[in-house]
N, C-alpha and C positions, 0 to 999 in steps of 0.2 A: 504493500499500500504506500509506504513512504517513498519507495523507488518510483512508483507511478506519479505521485505528487511532485517529486523532485524533477522528473522528466518533464511533466506538464509546465512546471515553473520555468525550466530552461527554455522550452519552446516559446513560452509567452515572452520571456526576456529577449530572446533572439528576434522574434517578430517585432517587438516594440522598438528595438535598436534599429532594425532595417527601416521600419516605418518612420522613424524620427530622423531620417537623413536630411542634411542641410545642403542646399546648392547656393553658392555665392555667384552673383553676377555684378561685375563692376566695370565702369568705363563711361562711355559716351553720354554727355548731358543731353544731346539731341534725342537719344534713345531712352532716356529715363522713364518717361511716361509710358512708352510702349513696353519696356521691360517690366514696369510695375503692373500693367494690365495683364501681360502674359503670366506673371507670377501669381496674381490674384485669381485669375481664371483657372490656372493649372492646379493650384493648391486646393481650390474648391472641389475639384474632381479627384484629387489624390490626397486624401486625409493622411496626415503624418509627414508628408514632404513639406519642408520649409525652404522657401526661396528668398534669400536676402539680396536686395537690390540697392546699389549705391552708384552715384555718378562720379563727378570729378573731372570728366573729360576722357577722350579716347586714349591720350597718352598715359593717364593715370591707370586706366584698365590694362594697357599693354605692359606697363611697368609691373603691375600686380601679377600678371600672368608670367612674366619673366621670373619674378621672385617666388612664384608658386603660392601666392596668397589669395588667389581666386580660382574658382572652377571654370568660370566663363568670363571672357573679356568681351565687352560690347564696344564696337568701334565703328565710327562713321566714315572711316577711311581705310584703305588697305594697309597692312603692315609694311614697313620699310624693310628692304633687304637686311639691313644691319640688325633690326629687331628680330627678324626671323632667325638670323644666325645666332643671336644671343640665346634664344630659346632652344635652338638645335644643340648648342654647346651644353646647356644646363640639363635638358631633358633627353638628349640623345636622339631626338627626332624633331622635325619641323612642326610648327603648330598646324592645326587643322582649321582651315578657313571655311565658314559656312555663311553665304549670303542669306539673310533671313527676312529682309524687307527692302523696299525701295523708298527713296525720298527725293524731293527736289529742293535744292537750296533756294529759298525764296528771297527776293530782294524787297525789303520793306521801306516804304516812304510814308511820310506824314500824310494824312488824308487831305490836307489842304494844298499839297504840292500839285501843280498843274501837269507835271510830267507823268505819263502813264506807261511809257515803254522806253527801254534802253537797249543798246546793242552790247555785245560782249566787249567790244573795243571801248565803248563809252564807260562801261563799268570799270574796266582796267584803268582808264585815264582818271576817273574819279578816285578810286581807292589807292592809286599810287601817288596821287597829288599832282599829276600832270594837268588836270582840270580842277580848278578850285572854286568856280562859280557855277551856279545852276544855269545861268544864261548860256553857257557853252553847250549844254545838251537840251536846250529849248525851254528852260524854266525861267524863273524870276532872277533878277540881278541881285543875288544874295550869295554869301559864301556857303559852300557845302560843309556840313558837319558829318564826319564819318564815324560810324559805330561798328566796331569789330569784336571778334571773339579773342580770347586769350590763346597764346601760342601752343598750349597743351591740348587744345581742342582739335578734334578731327575735322570739324567744319572749317576751322581756320586753315588747316593744312590743305584741305580739298580746294577751298576758295583760292588760296595762293597759287596752287599748282594749275588749276583749270581756268581760272579767270585772270589772274595776274601774270600767268606764264612764268611763275617763280620770281617775278620782280618783288621788291619789298613794298610793304604797305607804307602809306604816307606817315611821316613822323607825327602828324597831327591826328591820326586815327585814335579814337578813345576805345580802349579794350574793356569788355564787360564779361562776367562769368555767366554763360548760358544764354540761349536764344531769347528766353523770357526777359532778361535784362535789356537786351538790344531792342526788342520790340517795345518795351515800356519806355525806353529813352526816346526812340523815334516818335512814339505817339505824342510826346510832350514837346517835340522840337520840330517846327515847320521847316527847318533847313536840313533835317537829319535824313540819313540813309544808312541802312544796316542790312545784314543778311543772316539767315539762320534756317533751321528746319521748317518745312512748309506746314507742319501741323500746328504751329503757334499762331494764335490770332488774339487780337484785342481791339477795343474801340480806339479810334483816332489814328489808325494806320490803314494803308492799302498795300496790296501786293502788286509790284510792278511787273509788266510783261517784259520778256527778254527775247531778243532776236540774235541768232548766231552771227549774222553779218548783215550788211545793208541789202543783200539780195534776197533775204528770207523774211517772212513775217514774224512779228513778235508774238510769243505765246506765253500763256500763264502756266504755272506748275500744277495743272489739273491732271487727273489720273491718266486720261488718254494720251496726254503729251509726255508724261513721265514714262509710261510703259512703252510707247513707240519710239522714245528717244528724241522726239521733236523739241522738247524743252532742253536747252543746251547746258543746264547746270543740274543734271540728274545724277544720282549716284546709288550704289548699293549700300546697305547697312549690314554689318557683319557680326557674327559671333565667332570667337576664336577659342579653341581649347588646346591644352597641351598637357599631357600627350593626347592621343585620340580618345574621344569621350567613351565612357562605358558606364554601365549600371544606371543609376538614377539620372545622371547628366545626359547620357545617350538617349534615354527615354524622353526627357524633357525636350531636347533638341528635335527629336523626331516629331513630337507633338507640335512644336513651334512651326514646323514646315507642313503640318497637316492642314486639312481644310478648316478645322476648328481653330488652329493657331493663326492661320492666315486671315480668318474672319476677324480675329482680334486686331490684327494690323489695320484693317479697313476701319473698324469702329474707333480706333485710336487716332485716325486722321492721317495715317501713312498709306503706303501702297504695297500690294502683295508682290512676292518675288516673281511669280509667273502671271501672265495675263489671264484673266478669268475666261473660261470657256463658256460659250452660250448654253 
C-alpha cells in the first residue's frame, strides 16, 4: 500500500513539474504586444505552461540568447553574421531563425501636416538631415523634427539599412524607447516625423504613404501591400532559438505558426507570415 502511494506521489510530482515549465521570450519592443497576446492565448489553452515576455529591444533579446538567459529571442531584424557566430561558438551550432509574422515600418506624421506621401529618397534626405525643412518635400516652411528609435532597436537597424542605405541619422534626431514613445511625441508636434511598427496608433497622428521611387505610386502599410511587397518598408519579424527548439518551446513555436497562432497576429494588428488563402 505504501509503495503504491509513494509511486502515485512520484507520478503526481513528475506531472506537476512538467506542467509548470516556464518559457522566456525576450527582445523586440515592436513585438511586445504580439508576444504578450501569443503568451496569453497559449497559456489559456495549456494550463501549467508559463510564458514570460519582456522587451528591451531586439539587441537586448539577441544578447540574452547569446548569454543563454532566454529561451526565445524576439527580433524585428535578422541577426547579424557576427551575432550568429557568437551563438555558434557558445552553443556549438547556429541559432534557428523562424519568421513568425510580418510588419510594415510605418512613417508617422502629425495629423495637421499637409504632407500625405513621401518617397524613399525623401525619407532618406529627411532622416539624414540633408533636408531640414518641410517645404523641401511639399509641406509648410518649418523645420523638420525627427523622432527615432534607440540604436539597440531592431526597427532602428532595419530603417538605417533599408531607408538610409546605412548612412547615419541626423545628429538632431531625437531617440525614444519604443514605437509608442515615437508616436506620442509626433502626435504633440506639428513638425514631427517618426517611424515604428505599423500596429501602433493614437489620436493626433496619421500614417504617411510611401513610394519606392518617383515612378511608382505611394502606398500605405495595409495588409495587401505588406504581403505583396508593394509597401517598400516591409519586413519579417523573427523568433530565434539556440540550440534548436525542443519540448515545450518547440510546441509553442509550432502553435505560433499554426492557424490559431497566426489568427492572434491579425487580431494584434500585425500581418500573418503567409498570405491567407481564400
